N, C-alpha and C positions, 0 to 999 in steps of 0.2 A: 635444485635449489628449494623449487616449489615443494616440494613435498617434507624438506627441512624446514623451511619456514612454518608450514604447517605444524606439523610435531612439534614446534618450541611453542608455538601460537595454544596448542592444547592444554599444557602443562596449566599455565593461570587458569584456563577455563576450570579445572577439571579441580583446582584446588577450590576457586571459586564456588564449585557444587556443593564442595564441602562443607563450606561455610553457613552455607544455604539450609542446607541440611541441620545444622547446630543449629541455626535458630529456631528452626521448626519444631524443634524437638519438645517445646511447651503446648504445642497445636495437638501434640499425636505422635504415636511410634514412630521411628525412623526406617525407612526402606534400608538405608546404608548408613553406616552406623562405626566408630574405631575404628574412622579412616586411617589407612595412611598411605601413604604416596610415595614412592620411589623414582628417580630414572637414572639413565647412563649417558654419556656421551663419549662414545669411544672414537676418535678421529685414529688412523694408520696409513702410513705409507710403505709401499712393496716394493720391492725392483725385483722383476723377474728376467732370468735368460736362460733360455734354453740352445744348447749348442748346435742343434742339427736346426732350429729353425730358420727362414730364409727373413724371417723380418730382425730388426733393431732390437737389442735389450730398450725393456720398457720398466714405466714406471706409472704405478697408480696410487692416489690418494682416496679414501674412502672412509666414510664417517656413520657411526651405527648411533641412531637416534634410542633410544629405550624408555617405555613411561609404562609404569606399573601404578596399579591403586586396587587397594586389597581390603575389605572392611567386613563389618560384621552385617548378615541380611536380618530385618526382619527383627533386629532386638534380640535375637534367640542364642544364647547361649554356645559356641560350638559350632553356628553354622553360616559359614564365609564363603562371600564373593568373589572373585578376580577376573580384572580384563586387565590387558597389557598389548599393545601394540609396538611395531617395533619396524623403524624406519633405514635404510641403508641408501645412503646416497654416493656418488660417483664423482668425483671432481676431476676425473684424467684430462691433462689440455694436451697430451701429445696425438701427432699425428696418427690415428690409431690403424692405419691402413699400413704403414709401414712400421709398429711399433708391438711387443709385444703386450699383455696386460694381462690382471689379477681379473679371477670370473668373482668379480663382485659386482653386480650390473644394480641397478636404480630399484628397487622394491620396498613398496609399504603393505604388511601387512598384519591381521590381529594375529599375534602370537597366543595368547593365553585368553582363556573365556570358561570360565569353569566355577562350579558351585560345591561345596566340600561339607559334611558333618562329621564331628569329632564326639563321643561320647564314649568312657568305659576303656580307651584308647584304642578304638576302633575306629580310623577316618573311613567315609567314602566319598569318593569324588566322581562328577560327569561332569566332561565339556573337555577342551583342549588345554593343554599342558605340558611343561618342560618335564621332562621325565629321566633320569639319569639312573641308571639300576648297578651297581657296585663299583668296578673301575671303568665301568662305560664300553668295555669293548664289544658287550652284545647288542647293549641299545643307550643310547646319550642324545642329549644335544646338540653335539658338535657346537659348544662356544666359542670356538677360534673364530668359525665363520661369523661374520658380520650379519650374514643373514642366516639365524639356524635352527636348526630343525624342533618342533614339537609335535603332539601325538593327539588324536583323537581318539579318548577312553573313556571308560565306565571300571574302576578299578576300588578295589579293598584293600586297607593298609592298617596291621596291628602290630601296636610295639607295644611288650613289656619285660624292662628288666634289658636281660642279655638278649631277647630273641625279639625278631623282628622278620614280619613275611608281608610282602603286597602281590594281592592276583589281580591282573587287569585285563581286560577284553577289548581290543584296539581297533577302532574302526575306520581309521583314516589318518594318512602320514602327512603330514606338512615341510617338505624338505626342503633343506640346502636352495639356495639358486634359482627358485623360481617364487610365484607370488603365492601359492600354497593351494594352487586349486589343479586338478589331475584327471583323469579316467580311471576310473574300476579296474586292477588287474595289469596294471602298467609300470605300477610303485619298484617290483626286484629287476624290469627290464634295463638292461644296459646302464644300471648304475641305477642308484633311488632318487625318484621323483613323486612328487605330490601326488593323493590318490586315495581313492577309498581302499580298503582292506578288512580281512575277516582275520582276527590274529589275536594271539595270547599269552599271556606272560607269567609265570610265578618264581618268584624272588624268595629266599627264605634264609636267614643267618642264626646265628646262634655262638654267643663267645663265651667260650668255657673259662678263659682266664686270657688276659693279656696276652698270652704267649701266642696264645689259637684260637683262632675265628673260622667256625665253618657254614660254608655258601652254597645252597644247592640252589637250581636252577632248572625248568624249561621256559623256554621261549617257541610257539610254534607261529611261524608267520605261513597266513596263508598263503596257498599255490606258491610256495618255495622251499622251507624250509621246515623240518622239527628238530632246535637244538636243545640236548639236555646236559647237564656238567657239574662238579663240585671243583670247591676251591677252598684252599687252605691258608690261611693269612694271619701274621701276628706280630709284634712287635717283643723286645725283650731290652732290658738295660743290664751292661757289664760294666759294673763300678760306677763313678761318678761323669764319666766324659765320651763313653759308649752306648749308643743305642742302635739295635738292629730290629731290620723290617725283611720280613719273605711275602712270597708268595707261590703257591704250590697248584696249579690248574688241572684237568683233564677234563675236556667235553668230545661228544660224539655229536655230528649232524646228519640225520637223514633224511629219505624225501617227504613233503608235507600229507600230515595230515587232515589240516584243514582246508576247503578250496574256497573261493572269491565265490556269492553266490548267484552272483551274473557273470563274473568275468573268465579267465582264462583258461580255469580249474584244471590245473599243475601243471599246465606247457612250461611253465618257468621253473618249475621244481625239479631241483636238484634229483639223479638220478639213483644213488646209494651212500654207503657210507661214507662219513671225512671224519678224521680228526685232532685234536688240537690239545697243543699243550702248553704251559706257559710255567717256566720256572726261574723264580726271581729273588735276588737275594742284596741287600741295600743295607749301608750303616751310615751311623752320622757319629765320625769323631771328633768331638772337638769343634765340628763347625764346618770339619773339609765333611762331604759326601763322597761315598763310593759304592761301587755297585754293577751287579753283570746280570744282563736278563739272556733267555733263549727261549724264545716264540716260537714254536712249529704250526702251521696254517696248512692240515695234509693235503696233499693233490689227487688226483686221477689214480686209478691204479693199470696200469700199463697191459694186464691181464685181465682187466675186469671191464666191460665196454661199461657196464652201468654205474659207475663210481663217478664222482664228480671233486672235486675242489671244494675245501672250508669256506665259507662264505659268510663275512657279518653287513652284512647290508643296511641295519641301522643302529652302527656303532659309532661314538666318537672316533674316527678314523685316523683323523688327523694324530692324534694321542699314541697312536701304534707306527710301528715300520718307517718310520722314518719320515720329518717333516717337510720334506717332499715333495709329498705323496705320489708314491711313485706307485705303490701298492696298495691304492684304495681298495682294485678288485683281485682276489688272491687268481695267479696265472693258476693253468689249467692242471699243471705240475707241481702246485703247493709252492710253501715259503718257506724256508727256515732264515729267523731273523738272529743271531748272534749277539750283542749287542755292548759294551761295557760303557759307564758313564761317570764319571768326576767332578767335583765342584766344590764350593765352597758357602756357605751361610753364613754374610758376615751379620755381628751384633745389633748396626743400628743403619748397616747399607744398601739393606737389598741380599740376592743370592745370585750366584752364577752358576752354571752346570754346562757339560760340554758331554756329548754322546757320538759315539765309535759304533756303526752298525756294518755289518756284514752278513751280505742276504745270500742263499742260495735254493736251491731245486729242493725239494721235499719228498719228490716222486719222479722215476720215468716217465717219459714220454712213449706215444705209442711208437716212434719212428725211433728211440732212443739207439739202437741196436745197428740202425744206420745211417746216425750222426746227427741224431734229435739231442734233446735234454735227456740229462742222464742225472739222476739224483745228486746231488752235492755241488751241480758244478754251480758254476760263479752266476749272481743275479746283480753283479754290483756291490757297492760301499756307499757308505756316507756319513757324514760329517756334521753335527748339529749343534749349536750355541745358543744359549739366551743370558742376559741379566736380566732381572727385574727387580725394580725397588719402588719405595712409595719417592714420590717429590718431596725433599726436604720445605718445609715451610709454607706447604702448599696443601690445605687438608683434602682427604678423600680422592688423592690423583697419583697414581699408576704409570709408571715409565717401564715399556717392555722393549727392550733390542735385542735382535733375533734374527739368527741366519741358518740356512740348511746347504750343502753343496754336496749333492747325488755324484757319485763318477759311475760311468757305467762301467765297467771292464768286463760284461759279459761277452760270450762269443757267440751263443744261440736267438739271436735273438729277439727273447724276450721282451728284454728292455733295448732301447738305443738313443740314448741324448742322456747327455751331459748337463746338468739342471744346476744353477745357482738362484735361490730366492734369499732376499732381507727383508726384515722390518723393522720400523721405527712405530712406536703406538703409546696413546696416550691414553688411559682410561679414568674417566670424571663420573664417581659416583656417589649420589647424596639422596636424601632421605625423608620425611618429616617424622618426630618422634609419635 
C-alpha cells in the first residue's frame, strides 16, 4: 500500500514541476518543455487452480501504477527525454501458506529512462526503454504482466515510407517478476531474470503493398543464441465485408556469436541448430473472427547430441502457446502448437475471442525407442477465452475478462498438471495534452 500511495503522490509533484518549468520560460531556456504526462492504473483479480497442487485454489488482487513523463530537452527540436516508473502492489488477503497465488510480487522500479534524437527520419536512442519488435515473438515488453520487461540499450531506427529498420545494442535486461537488478551472465539461466548482457538486434521490414510485407531479423543474445529469420505478412479485402490476414515465418537458431564480457562465456549457449516455423491465416467476416495457426519450435535431434530446442527468452511469451503459460520454456523435444480461433467484434460492445490449442512434441527424445517422447506425442490441450470492451459512460477505462483452461492429456511426463486460470481486469489510462 505504501508503494501505491507514493506512486499516486508523485503525480501532482510531476505536474507541479511542469508548471514551474513553464513559468520560468521568460528567464531562460527550459531544460524540459512541451511536457506530456501519462499514467495508468490497472487493478487485476486472478483465480489460480493447479490440479496437482496440495494447496487450495487461490485468488490474488494486484494493481499496476505506471507514471510516464516525456518532453523536449533543452528546447532542441527532436531531442526528447522520457522517464517512467512502475509500481506493482499485491493486495492478497488469503492465507498464503494454504492457497495458490499468482506470481506478481510487490515491486517498484524505473522502467524507462532514455534520451532520443530524431532528424531526417533517423532516430537514435540511449537508455532504458520498452521494446516490442514485430509480433513480439522474439523481443517484447511482456505487457500482460503487471511488472513488465524493459531493456537497457543504444539503438538507431530509420523509417521512410514503407521501409523501416532498427538496430540495437542491448546491455541490460530488466525482466518481469523482479526489481530490475541482477548479475551478469545469469539472465537466461532457468528463465529470464534481470541482469547485464552483451546482445544485439536488427529488424528490418519493407511493405511491398497491403497484401505483402517482408520482415527480416537477426537477434544475437550474448552467451545464449543467434536467431535469424524472415516473415511475410499481409492484409487483403474480399468484397465489402471480408478482410483476410496471414503470416508465414521461418527462423533458424544457432549457438551464440557474442559472449558476455565477464560472464559465463557461452556456458548457457544452445549447442546446435534449431528451426522455427509459423503459419497463420485469419479473417474478419462481417465482424466474425476466425483463424488457424500452426507454430513449431524445433527440438533437439535424437541423432545429434549437440542440438538444442528453439528458445525465445526475451519474447512476450504469454501471447503464444496458451495463456496458461505452460510452455514458457520449450521442452527439449520441441513444441508443435496447432490452434484454431473464433470470435466476434461487436460494433460498440467490444470483442470476444476463443482459442483452442493442441500441443505435441516436435522431435524424438533420446529414449524414444524405449518408451520416451516421440515426435507427435501429445503435450496436452488448452482452451482460452477473453472478452474486452470499453466501459460505457466512463472515459478511458477498459474491461477485460479472460480465462485459460489447460488439460494435461500427455503420457510422457513433459507436463503433469491441469491448470485453470481466470482474470478480471480494469485498465484506466489518462494523459495531458
